[in-house]
N, C-alpha and C positions, 0 to 999 in steps of 0.2 A: 514388811509388815503392812504397808499400805495395800498391797495386792491382796493379802489374805482378808483384810477388813472389807475390801470392795467385793470380793467373792462371797463373803458371808452375807453382805447386804443383798446381793443379787439372789443368793440362795433363799434367804428369808422372803424376799418379794415373790419369788417363784412358788414357794410353799403357800404363801397367802393367796396367790391367784388360783392355785390348784384347789385349795380348801374352799375358796369362794365358789368355784365352779362345781366342785363335788357336792357341797351341801346346799346348792341352789341359792346362791346369793341373788337377792332381788335387784335386778338391773332396771334400767329405764325403758327397756324394750318390751312392748306389750306382746302378748301372744296373738298369733294369727287366728282369725275366725273364718273358717271355710264353710260357712253356712249360707244358704240361699235365703233371702228374705221371704217370709211366709206369704206375702201378697203375690210375689212372682212365682212361687213354687207351684201353685195350682195351674196357672197359665202355661208354665213350662211343661208340666206333666200332660196337660191336654194337648199341647203341640206335639209332644213326643208320641202320644197315643195316635194322633192323626197321621204322623209320619210312618208309624209302624203299620197302620192300616193300609197306607199307600204302598209300602214295601210288600206287604202280604198280597195285595192285589197283583203287583208286578210278578211276584214269585209264582202265583197261581197261573198267570199267563205263560210263564216260562215252562212250568210243569206240564201244562196242557200241550204245548208245542212238542216237548220232549216225549210225552207219553203217546202222542198221536202218530209218531213215526214219520212226520212230514218235514223233518229237519234235513236240509241239504247244505253241504259245505262246498264252496267253490274256491279254489286257489287260483288267483289270476296271474301273478308274477312270482313264480318260485325263485328263490335265491339259491343258485347253485355255486356260489362263490366260496363255499366252505372248503378250505384246503386241509388235507390230511397231513 
C-alpha cells in the first residue's frame, strides 16, 4: 500500500511538471536577447564594409593574375612516399 501511494505521488508530480512546461509556466529565467546595441551596430557595419572592400581588392588582384596567364606553379620537394 505504501508503494502504490508513493508511485501515485511521483506520477502526480511528473504530470504537474509536464503541464507546467507544456503550458509555459513562467520561471525565473529570463529570455536571451541576441541583439547588438544600436550604438555599436553602425560602427560594426562600417567595419564590415571596409573589410569587404579590402577582400574585393584582393580578389581583383587574384583574378588579374589568373586571367593574365602568368601564373606558374613550382613543386620543390615532391613527396613520393605514398604507398599502394
